[in-house]
C-alpha positions as CSV (number, residue, x, y, z in Angstrom):
1,M,-40.7,-4.3,8.2
2,N,-41.7,-0.6,8.3
3,E,-39.3,2.4,8.3
4,L,-39.2,2.7,12.1
5,E,-38.5,-1.0,12.6
6,Y,-35.8,-0.7,9.9
7,K,-34.1,2.1,11.8
8,N,-34.2,0.2,15.1
9,N,-32.8,-2.9,13.4
10,V,-29.9,-0.9,11.9
11,A,-29.1,0.4,15.4
12,L,-29.3,-3.1,16.9
13,L,-27.0,-4.5,14.2
14,N,-24.5,-1.8,14.8
15,Q,-24.7,-2.4,18.6
16,W,-24.1,-6.2,18.0
17,A,-21.2,-5.4,15.6
18,E,-19.6,-3.0,18.2
19,A,-19.9,-5.7,20.9
20,Y,-18.4,-8.3,18.6
21,Y,-15.6,-6.3,16.9
22,L,-14.6,-3.7,19.4
23,K,-15.4,-5.3,22.8
24,D,-14.9,-9.0,21.8
25,D,-18.1,-9.7,23.8
26,P,-20.8,-10.9,21.4
27,L,-24.4,-10.0,22.3
28,A,-26.0,-12.3,19.6
29,S,-25.2,-15.5,17.7
30,D,-23.9,-15.4,14.2
31,E,-27.3,-16.9,13.1
32,E,-29.2,-14.1,14.8
33,Y,-27.0,-11.5,13.2
34,D,-27.2,-13.0,9.7
35,R,-31.0,-13.3,9.9
36,L,-31.6,-9.7,11.0
37,Y,-28.9,-8.5,8.5
38,H,-30.8,-10.1,5.6
39,D,-34.1,-8.6,6.8
40,V,-32.5,-5.2,6.8
41,L,-31.0,-5.8,3.3
42,D,-34.3,-6.9,2.0
43,F,-36.0,-3.7,3.2
44,E,-33.2,-1.6,1.6
45,R,-33.6,-3.3,-1.7
46,K,-37.3,-2.4,-1.7
47,H,-36.7,1.1,-0.4
48,P,-33.3,2.3,-1.7
49,D,-34.2,6.0,-1.0
50,K,-34.5,5.2,2.8
51,V,-31.1,3.5,3.2
52,L,-29.3,4.9,6.3
53,A,-25.7,6.1,5.9
54,N,-24.6,4.0,8.9
55,S,-26.3,0.8,7.7
56,P,-24.0,-2.3,8.1
57,T,-24.8,-3.3,4.5
58,K,-22.5,-0.5,3.4
59,R,-19.6,-2.4,4.8
60,V,-19.9,-5.4,2.5
61,G,-18.0,-3.9,-0.4
62,G,-18.7,-4.7,-4.0
63,M,-17.1,-1.7,-5.8
64,V,-14.3,-2.6,-8.2
65,Q,-12.0,0.5,-8.6
66,E,-9.6,1.1,-11.5
67,G,-6.9,2.5,-9.2
68,F,-6.3,4.8,-6.2
69,S,-6.1,8.5,-6.6
70,K,-3.7,10.7,-4.7
71,A,-5.0,12.7,-1.8
72,K,-3.4,15.3,0.5
73,H,-3.6,15.1,4.3
74,L,-4.9,18.3,6.0
75,K,-2.0,18.1,8.4
76,R,1.3,16.3,7.8
77,M,1.6,12.7,9.1
78,W,5.0,12.3,10.7
79,S,7.3,9.3,11.1
80,M,8.5,8.4,14.6
81,E,12.0,8.3,16.0
82,D,13.0,4.8,17.2
83,I,14.8,4.1,20.4
84,F,16.0,0.6,21.5
85,S,17.4,0.9,25.0
86,D,16.9,2.5,28.5
87,D,19.9,4.8,27.8
88,E,18.3,6.1,24.6
89,L,15.1,6.7,26.6
90,D,17.0,8.6,29.2
91,T,18.6,10.7,26.5
92,W,15.2,11.6,25.0
93,I,13.8,12.5,28.4
94,E,16.8,14.8,29.0
95,R,16.1,16.6,25.7
96,I,12.6,17.2,26.8
97,K,13.8,18.6,30.1
98,K,15.8,21.3,28.3
99,T,12.4,22.8,27.4
100,S,10.3,21.8,30.4
101,Q,10.9,20.1,33.8
102,N,7.2,19.4,34.4
103,F,5.5,17.1,31.9
104,T,3.4,13.9,31.7
105,L,4.0,10.9,29.5
106,Y,1.3,9.1,27.6
107,C,2.3,5.5,26.7
108,E,0.5,2.8,24.6
109,P,1.4,-0.3,22.5
110,K,2.8,0.3,19.0
111,F,0.8,-2.0,16.7
112,D,2.6,-2.9,13.5
113,G,0.2,-2.4,10.5
114,A,-0.6,0.2,7.9
115,S,-1.0,3.9,9.0
116,L,-4.2,5.6,8.0
117,N,-5.7,9.1,8.2
118,I,-9.5,9.3,8.4
119,I,-11.3,12.7,7.8
120,Y,-14.7,13.3,9.2
121,K,-16.8,16.3,8.1
122,E,-20.1,17.2,9.7
123,G,-20.1,13.9,11.5
124,K,-19.8,11.7,8.4
125,L,-16.8,9.8,7.1
126,H,-15.5,12.0,4.3
127,Q,-12.2,10.5,3.2
128,A,-9.5,7.9,4.2
129,I,-5.9,8.4,3.1
130,T,-2.9,6.1,3.5
131,R,0.2,7.7,5.1
132,G,2.1,7.9,1.8
133,D,5.0,10.3,2.1
134,G,3.3,12.1,5.0
135,V,2.0,14.9,2.8
136,M,0.2,12.9,0.1
137,G,-1.2,9.4,0.3
138,E,-3.7,7.2,-1.6
139,D,-7.5,7.6,-1.2
140,V,-8.8,4.3,0.1
141,T,-12.2,5.6,1.3
142,E,-14.3,2.9,-0.3
143,N,-12.2,0.2,1.2
144,I,-12.2,1.4,4.8
145,K,-16.0,1.7,4.8
146,T,-15.9,-2.1,4.9
147,I,-14.0,-2.2,8.3
148,N,-16.4,-2.6,11.2
149,S,-14.2,-0.8,13.8
150,I,-14.3,2.4,11.8
151,P,-17.6,4.4,12.4
152,L,-19.3,5.6,9.2
153,E,-20.8,8.5,11.4
154,I,-19.6,10.1,14.6
155,D,-21.3,12.3,17.1
156,Y,-19.1,15.3,16.3
157,K,-19.8,17.9,13.6
158,E,-16.5,19.7,13.4
159,L,-13.8,18.8,10.8
160,I,-11.4,16.3,12.3
161,E,-8.6,13.9,11.2
162,I,-8.3,10.7,13.2
163,R,-5.0,8.8,12.6
164,G,-4.3,5.2,13.5
165,E,-3.1,1.8,12.4
166,I,-4.9,-0.8,10.2
167,V,-4.0,-4.2,11.7
168,I,-5.1,-7.8,11.5
169,R,-5.4,-10.2,14.4
170,K,-2.7,-13.0,14.4
171,K,-5.3,-15.7,14.2
172,D,-7.0,-14.0,11.2
173,F,-3.6,-13.6,9.6
174,E,-2.9,-17.3,10.0
175,T,-6.4,-18.2,8.5
176,L,-5.8,-15.8,5.6
177,N,-2.4,-17.4,4.8
178,Q,-3.9,-20.9,5.0
179,E,-6.6,-19.9,2.5
180,R,-3.9,-18.4,0.2
181,L,-1.9,-21.6,0.5
182,E,-4.9,-23.8,-0.4
183,Q,-5.5,-21.5,-3.5
184,N,-1.8,-21.7,-4.5
185,E,-1.4,-17.9,-3.9
186,P,1.8,-16.4,-2.5
187,L,1.7,-16.1,1.3
188,F,1.9,-12.7,3.2
189,A,5.2,-12.4,5.0
190,N,3.7,-10.9,8.1
191,P,0.5,-9.3,9.5
192,R,1.7,-5.8,8.6
193,N,2.1,-6.8,4.9
194,A,-1.3,-8.5,5.0
195,A,-3.0,-5.4,6.5
196,A,-1.3,-3.0,4.0
197,G,-2.1,-5.3,1.0
198,S,-5.7,-5.8,2.1
199,L,-6.1,-2.0,2.5
200,R,-5.0,-1.5,-1.2
201,Q,-7.3,-3.9,-2.9
202,L,-9.2,-2.5,-5.9
203,D,-12.1,-4.9,-5.2
204,T,-13.7,-3.7,-1.9
205,K,-15.1,-7.1,-1.3
206,V,-11.6,-8.4,-0.9
207,T,-10.9,-5.8,1.8
208,A,-14.2,-6.6,3.5
209,S,-13.3,-10.3,3.7
210,R,-9.9,-9.7,5.5
211,R,-11.2,-8.8,9.0
212,L,-9.2,-5.7,9.4
213,M,-9.2,-3.6,12.5
214,F,-8.4,0.1,13.2
215,Y,-6.7,1.4,16.3
216,P,-6.5,5.2,16.5
217,W,-3.3,6.6,17.9
218,G,-3.5,10.3,17.1
219,I,-5.3,13.3,15.7
220,G,-4.4,15.7,12.9
221,E,-6.6,18.6,12.0
222,N,-9.1,19.3,14.7
223,H,-10.9,22.0,16.7
224,L,-10.8,20.3,20.1
225,D,-10.3,22.5,23.1
226,L,-8.7,19.8,25.3
227,P,-5.2,20.5,26.7
228,R,-4.0,16.9,26.9
229,L,-3.4,14.3,24.3
230,S,-4.9,11.6,26.6
231,E,-8.1,13.7,26.9
232,R,-8.3,14.0,23.1
233,M,-7.8,10.2,22.6
234,D,-10.5,9.5,25.2
235,F,-12.8,11.8,23.2
236,V,-11.9,9.7,20.1
237,Y,-12.7,6.4,21.9
238,H,-16.1,7.8,23.0
239,L,-16.9,8.4,19.4
240,G,-16.9,4.6,18.9
241,F,-13.2,3.8,18.1
242,M,-11.2,1.0,19.7
243,K,-9.1,1.6,22.8
244,P,-5.6,-0.1,23.2
245,P,-5.5,-3.0,25.5
246,K,-3.0,-1.3,27.8
247,A,-2.0,2.3,28.2
248,I,-0.8,4.6,31.0
249,I,-0.5,8.3,31.8
250,T,2.4,9.0,34.2
251,Q,5.2,11.3,35.3
252,D,7.3,8.5,36.6
253,L,9.8,7.0,34.2
254,D,9.7,3.7,36.2
255,D,6.1,3.3,35.2
256,V,7.1,3.6,31.6
257,R,9.6,0.8,31.9
258,V,7.2,-1.4,33.8
259,L,4.6,-1.1,31.0
260,Y,7.3,-1.7,28.4
261,H,8.3,-5.0,29.9
262,D,4.7,-5.9,30.6
263,L,3.9,-5.5,26.9
264,I,6.9,-7.6,26.0
265,Q,5.5,-10.4,28.3
266,S,2.0,-9.9,26.8
267,R,3.1,-10.3,23.1
268,D,1.6,-13.8,23.0
269,T,-1.7,-12.9,24.6
270,I,-2.5,-9.6,22.9
271,P,-4.2,-10.6,19.6
272,M,-2.4,-8.1,17.4
273,M,1.3,-8.0,16.5
274,M,3.2,-5.3,18.4
275,D,6.7,-4.1,17.7
276,G,7.2,-1.7,20.5
277,M,5.6,1.0,22.7
278,V,4.9,4.6,21.8
279,I,5.8,7.3,24.4
280,K,4.3,10.8,23.9
281,I,4.2,14.0,25.8
282,D,0.7,14.4,27.1
283,E,0.5,18.2,27.2
284,V,-0.5,19.6,23.8
285,A,1.0,23.0,24.5
286,L,4.4,21.4,25.2
287,E,4.1,19.3,22.1
288,E,3.7,22.4,20.0
289,E,6.6,24.1,21.8
290,L,8.9,21.2,21.2
291,G,8.0,21.0,17.6
292,Y,9.6,18.8,14.9
293,T,12.8,17.9,13.2
294,V,12.9,17.4,9.4
295,K,11.5,13.9,9.9
296,Y,10.1,13.4,13.4
297,P,8.1,15.1,16.1
298,K,10.4,15.9,19.0
299,W,7.6,15.0,21.5
300,M,7.2,11.3,20.8
301,V,9.4,8.2,20.3
302,A,8.8,4.5,19.5
303,F,10.5,2.3,22.1
304,K,11.0,-0.8,20.0
305,F,10.9,-4.3,21.4
306,P,14.1,-6.4,21.3
307,A,14.4,-9.0,18.5
308,V,13.5,-12.6,19.3
309,E,16.2,-15.2,18.6
310,K,15.9,-19.0,18.2
311,V,18.0,-21.9,17.1
312,S,16.9,-23.9,14.1
313,K,18.4,-26.0,11.3
314,I,18.6,-25.4,7.5
315,L,17.0,-28.4,5.8
316,D,17.2,-27.0,2.2
317,V,17.6,-23.8,0.2
318,I,15.1,-22.8,-2.4
319,I,15.4,-20.0,-5.0
320,Q,12.6,-17.5,-5.3
321,V,12.3,-15.3,-8.3
322,G,10.8,-11.9,-7.5
323,R,8.6,-9.8,-9.7
324,T,11.7,-7.9,-11.0
325,G,13.5,-11.1,-11.8
326,V,15.9,-11.0,-8.8
327,L,16.8,-14.5,-7.5
328,T,16.7,-14.7,-3.7
329,P,17.9,-17.8,-1.7
330,V,15.4,-18.8,1.0
331,A,16.3,-21.3,3.8
332,V,13.8,-24.0,4.5
333,L,14.0,-24.5,8.3
334,E,13.1,-27.0,11.0
335,P,9.9,-25.4,12.2
336,V,10.4,-23.2,15.3
337,N,8.0,-21.0,17.3
338,I,8.9,-17.3,17.5
339,D,6.5,-14.9,19.2
340,G,3.5,-17.2,18.6
341,A,4.2,-17.8,14.9
342,I,5.6,-21.0,13.4
343,I,8.6,-20.1,11.3
344,E,9.7,-22.4,8.5
345,R,11.4,-20.0,6.2
346,A,14.2,-17.4,6.6
347,T,15.7,-15.1,4.0
348,L,19.4,-15.6,3.1
349,H,19.3,-12.3,1.2
350,N,21.8,-13.2,-1.5
351,F,24.6,-15.6,-2.4
352,D,27.4,-13.2,-1.4
353,E,25.8,-13.2,2.1
354,I,25.8,-17.0,2.1
355,Q,29.5,-17.1,1.2
356,R,30.3,-14.4,3.8
357,K,28.6,-16.2,6.6
358,D,29.7,-19.6,5.4
359,I,26.1,-21.0,5.4
360,K,25.6,-24.6,4.4
361,I,22.6,-27.0,4.2
362,N,22.2,-28.9,7.5
363,D,23.8,-26.1,9.5
364,A,22.4,-25.3,12.9
365,I,21.8,-21.5,12.8
366,I,20.4,-18.7,15.0
367,I,17.5,-16.9,13.4
368,I,16.2,-13.5,14.5
369,R,12.8,-11.9,14.1
370,S,12.5,-8.3,15.2
371,G,8.8,-7.2,15.3
372,D,7.2,-8.7,12.3
373,V,10.0,-8.5,9.8
374,I,10.9,-11.6,7.8
375,P,13.2,-13.9,9.9
376,K,16.8,-13.9,8.9
377,V,19.9,-15.9,9.8
378,T,22.3,-14.1,12.0
379,K,24.8,-16.7,13.0
380,V,26.0,-20.2,11.9
381,L,26.8,-22.6,14.8
382,R,29.8,-24.1,13.1
383,E,30.8,-26.1,16.3
384,R,27.7,-28.2,15.8
385,R,28.7,-29.4,12.3
386,D,28.7,-33.2,12.0
387,G,30.0,-33.7,8.4
388,T,26.6,-33.8,6.7
389,Q,26.7,-30.1,5.7
390,Q,26.5,-29.3,2.0
391,D,27.6,-26.2,0.1
392,I,24.9,-24.0,-1.5
393,P,25.7,-23.5,-5.2
394,R,25.1,-20.2,-7.0
395,P,22.4,-20.6,-9.7
396,T,23.4,-20.2,-13.3
397,H,19.9,-20.4,-14.8
398,C,16.5,-19.2,-13.7
399,P,14.6,-21.9,-11.9
400,I,11.3,-20.7,-13.5
401,C,12.1,-20.3,-17.2
402,G,15.6,-21.8,-17.5
403,S,17.2,-18.7,-19.0
404,E,20.8,-17.9,-18.2
405,V,20.9,-15.4,-15.4
406,L,22.8,-12.1,-15.0
407,D,25.3,-12.7,-12.1
408,E,26.8,-9.5,-10.6
409,G,27.9,-10.9,-7.3
410,I,25.3,-9.6,-4.9
411,L,22.6,-9.4,-7.5
412,I,21.6,-12.5,-9.6
413,K,18.7,-11.7,-11.9
414,C,16.7,-13.4,-14.6
415,Q,16.9,-11.1,-17.7
416,N,14.1,-12.9,-19.7
417,F,11.2,-10.4,-19.6
418,S,8.9,-13.2,-20.7
419,C,9.8,-15.3,-17.6
420,E,6.6,-16.3,-15.8
421,A,7.9,-15.0,-12.5
422,R,8.6,-11.5,-13.8
423,V,6.3,-11.1,-16.8
424,V,3.5,-9.3,-15.0
425,N,5.9,-6.7,-13.6
426,A,7.6,-6.4,-17.0
427,I,4.2,-5.7,-18.7
428,I,3.3,-3.1,-15.9
429,H,6.7,-1.4,-16.4
430,F,6.4,-1.5,-20.2
431,A,2.9,0.2,-20.1
432,S,3.8,2.8,-17.4
433,K,3.6,6.5,-18.0
434,K,7.4,7.1,-18.3
435,C,7.7,4.2,-20.8
436,M,5.0,3.4,-23.4
437,N,2.4,5.4,-21.6
438,I,-0.5,3.0,-22.2
439,D,-3.3,4.6,-20.1
440,G,-5.7,2.1,-18.7
441,L,-3.2,-0.7,-18.4
442,G,-2.4,-0.3,-14.8
443,T,-1.3,-2.9,-12.2
444,K,-4.7,-4.5,-11.4
445,I,-5.8,-4.6,-15.1
446,V,-2.5,-6.3,-16.1
447,E,-2.9,-8.8,-13.3
448,L,-6.5,-9.6,-14.4
449,L,-5.6,-10.0,-18.1
450,Y,-2.7,-12.2,-17.1
451,E,-5.0,-14.3,-15.0
452,K,-7.4,-14.6,-17.9
453,K,-4.5,-15.6,-20.1
454,L,-5.0,-12.6,-22.5
455,L,-1.6,-11.3,-21.6
456,R,1.3,-13.8,-21.2
457,S,4.1,-11.5,-22.6
458,V,4.8,-7.9,-23.4
459,E,4.1,-8.7,-27.1
460,D,0.6,-9.8,-26.3
461,I,-0.4,-6.2,-25.5
462,Y,-0.6,-5.6,-29.3
463,N,-2.6,-8.7,-29.9
464,L,-5.4,-7.7,-27.4
465,S,-8.9,-7.6,-29.1
466,A,-11.9,-5.5,-28.1
467,V,-14.0,-8.6,-28.3
468,D,-12.0,-10.5,-25.7
469,L,-11.9,-7.4,-23.4
470,L,-15.7,-6.8,-23.6
471,A,-16.3,-10.4,-22.5
472,L,-14.6,-9.6,-19.1
473,E,-16.6,-8.4,-16.1
474,G,-16.2,-4.6,-15.5
475,F,-15.1,-3.9,-19.1
476,K,-17.6,-1.6,-20.6
477,E,-17.5,-0.4,-24.2
478,K,-16.0,3.1,-23.4
479,K,-13.3,1.6,-21.2
480,V,-12.3,-0.9,-23.9
481,T,-12.4,1.7,-26.6
482,N,-10.1,4.0,-24.6
483,L,-7.7,1.2,-23.8
484,M,-7.5,0.0,-27.4
485,H,-6.9,3.7,-28.5
486,S,-4.1,4.1,-26.0
487,I,-2.5,0.9,-27.1
488,E,-2.6,2.0,-30.7
489,N,-1.2,5.4,-29.8
490,S,1.7,3.8,-27.9
491,K,3.0,2.3,-31.2
492,N,4.4,5.7,-32.1
493,V,7.2,5.9,-29.6
494,T,10.7,7.4,-29.4
495,L,13.6,5.0,-29.2
496,E,14.7,6.1,-25.7
497,R,11.3,5.4,-24.3
498,F,11.2,2.0,-25.9
499,I,14.6,1.0,-24.5
500,N,13.5,2.3,-21.0
501,S,10.3,0.3,-21.2
502,L,12.2,-3.0,-21.5
503,G,13.2,-2.9,-17.9
504,I,16.9,-3.7,-18.4
505,E,18.9,-3.8,-15.2
506,H,20.8,-0.6,-14.6
507,I,19.4,1.0,-17.8
508,G,17.0,3.8,-16.7
509,E,15.7,6.9,-18.5
510,V,19.1,8.7,-18.6
511,A,21.0,5.6,-19.9
512,A,18.3,4.8,-22.4
513,R,18.5,8.3,-23.8
514,K,22.3,8.0,-24.2
515,I,22.0,4.6,-25.9
516,A,19.3,5.9,-28.3
517,E,21.2,9.1,-29.2
518,H,24.5,7.3,-29.7
519,F,23.5,4.1,-31.6
520,G,20.1,4.9,-33.0
521,Q,18.2,1.9,-34.4
522,S,21.3,-0.2,-34.5
523,W,21.5,-0.3,-30.7
524,I,20.4,-3.9,-30.6
525,D,23.6,-4.9,-32.3
526,A,25.9,-2.7,-30.1
527,R,29.1,-4.3,-28.9
528,F,30.3,-4.4,-25.3
529,E,33.3,-2.2,-26.0
530,D,31.2,0.5,-27.7
531,I,28.7,0.5,-24.8
532,V,31.2,0.7,-22.0
533,A,32.8,3.7,-23.8
534,L,29.6,5.8,-23.4
535,D,29.8,8.7,-20.9
536,G,28.7,7.5,-17.5
537,F,28.6,3.8,-18.4
538,G,30.7,1.2,-16.8
539,E,31.3,-2.5,-17.3
540,E,28.3,-3.5,-15.1
541,M,25.9,-1.5,-17.2
542,A,27.4,-2.7,-20.4
543,R,27.4,-6.4,-19.3
544,S,23.7,-6.1,-18.2
545,L,22.7,-4.7,-21.6
546,I,24.6,-7.3,-23.5
547,D,23.2,-10.2,-21.4
548,F,19.7,-8.8,-21.7
549,L,20.0,-8.7,-25.5
550,V,21.3,-12.2,-25.7
551,V,18.2,-13.5,-23.9
552,N,15.6,-11.2,-25.4
553,K,16.8,-10.2,-28.9
554,S,14.2,-12.2,-30.9
555,K,11.4,-10.8,-28.7
556,I,12.7,-7.2,-29.2
557,L,12.8,-7.6,-32.9
558,H,9.3,-9.0,-32.9
559,L,8.1,-5.9,-30.9
560,N,10.0,-3.6,-33.3
561,A,7.9,-5.0,-36.2
562,Q,4.7,-4.0,-34.5
563,L,5.8,-0.5,-33.5
564,H,6.9,2.8,-35.2
565,I,10.0,3.6,-33.3
566,K,11.5,7.1,-33.9
567,N,15.1,8.1,-33.3
568,P,15.3,10.8,-30.5
569,E,15.5,14.4,-31.3
570,I,18.9,15.5,-30.1
571,T,18.4,18.8,-28.3
572,E,21.3,21.2,-28.3
573,K,22.5,21.5,-24.7
574,I,22.5,25.0,-23.1
575,A,25.7,25.8,-21.2
576,S,24.9,26.5,-17.5
577,L,26.0,26.0,-13.9
578,F,24.7,22.4,-14.3
579,T,26.6,21.4,-17.4
580,N,28.2,18.0,-16.8
581,K,27.0,18.0,-13.2
582,T,25.2,15.2,-11.4
583,V,21.9,16.4,-10.0
584,V,19.3,14.7,-7.7
585,I,15.8,16.1,-7.3
586,T,13.7,15.7,-4.1
587,G,10.6,17.1,-2.4
588,S,7.4,18.7,-3.8
589,L,8.1,21.0,-6.7
590,S,6.1,23.8,-8.4
591,K,6.1,22.0,-11.7
592,P,5.8,18.2,-12.5
593,R,9.1,16.5,-11.7
594,D,9.5,15.3,-15.4
595,V,9.4,19.0,-16.5
596,I,12.1,20.0,-14.0
597,K,14.2,17.0,-15.0
598,E,13.9,17.7,-18.7
599,L,14.8,21.4,-18.0
600,L,18.0,20.3,-16.1
601,I,19.0,17.8,-18.8
602,T,18.5,20.6,-21.5
603,H,21.0,22.6,-19.4
604,G,23.6,19.9,-19.4
605,A,22.8,18.1,-16.1
606,K,22.9,14.4,-15.5
607,V,19.9,13.7,-13.4
608,T,20.1,10.6,-11.1
609,N,17.9,9.2,-8.4
610,S,20.3,8.6,-5.5
611,V,22.6,10.8,-3.5
612,S,26.3,10.0,-3.2
613,K,29.6,11.8,-2.7
614,K,29.7,12.1,-6.5
615,T,26.5,14.2,-6.6
616,D,27.1,17.8,-7.4
617,F,23.7,19.3,-6.4
618,V,20.5,18.2,-4.7
619,I,17.6,20.4,-5.9
620,F,14.9,20.4,-3.2
621,G,11.3,21.5,-2.9
622,A,8.8,21.5,0.0
623,D,8.8,18.5,2.4
624,A,12.2,17.2,1.2
625,G,12.9,13.9,2.9
626,S,15.7,11.3,3.1
627,K,17.7,12.5,0.1
628,Y,17.9,16.0,1.6
629,D,19.1,14.5,4.9
630,K,21.7,12.4,3.1
631,A,23.0,15.4,1.2
632,L,23.5,17.2,4.5
633,A,25.3,14.3,5.9
634,L,27.6,13.9,2.9
635,G,28.2,17.7,2.5
636,V,26.6,17.7,-1.0
637,P,25.5,21.3,-2.0
638,L,21.8,21.9,-1.6
639,M,19.8,24.3,-3.8
640,S,16.2,25.2,-3.6
641,E,14.0,24.9,-6.7
642,E,13.6,28.7,-6.7
643,V,17.4,29.3,-6.8
644,M,17.8,26.6,-9.5
645,L,15.2,28.2,-11.8
646,R,16.9,31.6,-11.3
647,E,20.3,30.1,-12.2
648,I,19.0,28.9,-15.5
649,G,17.0,32.0,-16.2
């Protein structure tokens, strides 16, 4: 194969891939594609300097990343306002009419997946970023290069952001879950979770194997001189992106309702999961005039589909232990078909919910599945009881490790941080930046070391050897040296960091600091009555700490022997407006959040994570979100970062 033949073959392979993935109309057999693909691959191995940027070989993956870096969208990615009825649709239309009486509606399916922003520069794929908080997301560029429905090059040289949804076909989702079942791996709850999880794989080969698809639904930064959104989307489709199976442009609200009900009827035949229909104003100038609320564009809504209900029977209840140790009851059901998926499990949420709804084994129940959320029990059909029903007992011990559980009513949790169900999460938390700060021991590395049986408990971190690590694929000498150095550095730690690193329920940074300052090294022998007497502590926090120590005391003492734990330096508090006030921080700040938090604590504040009526101030920066909204709703005083800094000088 010469260079010209190579270029022609790359073009032919891309043409075949487009027909197969985008048009569902194959132009060649799998055997023909594979044969030509391997011929192209052979040429590229012999001539690496001649490899084309749009070669299909670049979609296979093979890079193993250590983590995902943060990246900023050029323009903010917004959430959508949800509506659920014709009345709410009419209300939204009336709001639009206050600005303009003459407008067009652009409607298309709302696929349920993972939102993605793709940036092209000079016609080449430059960067791909997950939605994140709308301002910042994670850079997943290497992963999305493996997705065939995303062009590596486009015939447009200006800077442009193309937004859309990463989805997975229902049949591919079922195949993926069947493979995970055979490999004894946890199943994905729904296609949305499968798409999001596949997008965030550190091994790009895994992403490549998942058969993901990308449907564009919007544009961010751009230089297009097209007055209508529909024209801009047509331009995107002509660049080589997938079109939705059904869409309309209309000024008649009846057409909108017809498409909505048509999509509901088509849910079984359209290959991807939909959870609604998106309605947008087509005129770009009117979109800009309507503008945005704090959360949503005023010129678009998601008209969500109604939930699907079916009757089934509870055959059994099993207890799942999550990565944080929380015990969740799950109903085993008589299989029932909902929206094309066979449902055999439904969450019962917690044991208080079981008691409130009076749910029993052998009950006939109604289950609901809205969009692709995990099915849940909405009603017990008590009139169908026949005497075979059995109560569902509250667990007293963890079904995985047998340890006594912490039972707080709604929450039942395994407190054993060496429990097999939660140990991976316990190690990840222990090593995290705000805890022991072991750089290089992130989520994927912990999972790998657990899989290789090098980490089976938190204590094992300090038994890792460079020899064992060097034997693993991807662990080079520098990487291992840095990790071992970071582990050694973590041995010198303050007591409050150490307590926080243990992941005790209800004991976060602030509570850990108070425990460390009050009890010092004798904290492990603290009594319930002494703990509950601490400022800001209640019986729930004290009971959680005592129960944790009962289960884990010997492990903590063993860790103590390997570390050099220092008592905290008690900083003299500076009297200020924030002394003894409860403060919440939200939004993007001019300094790292930890710096602002420490500054407030130094000036007497109690910094917490959630807004309530007891909150005294919410300090906000740019792009403040739900906490800002909640403070407004509750009447909690809001203060900008600038004003706060001025207050404390």
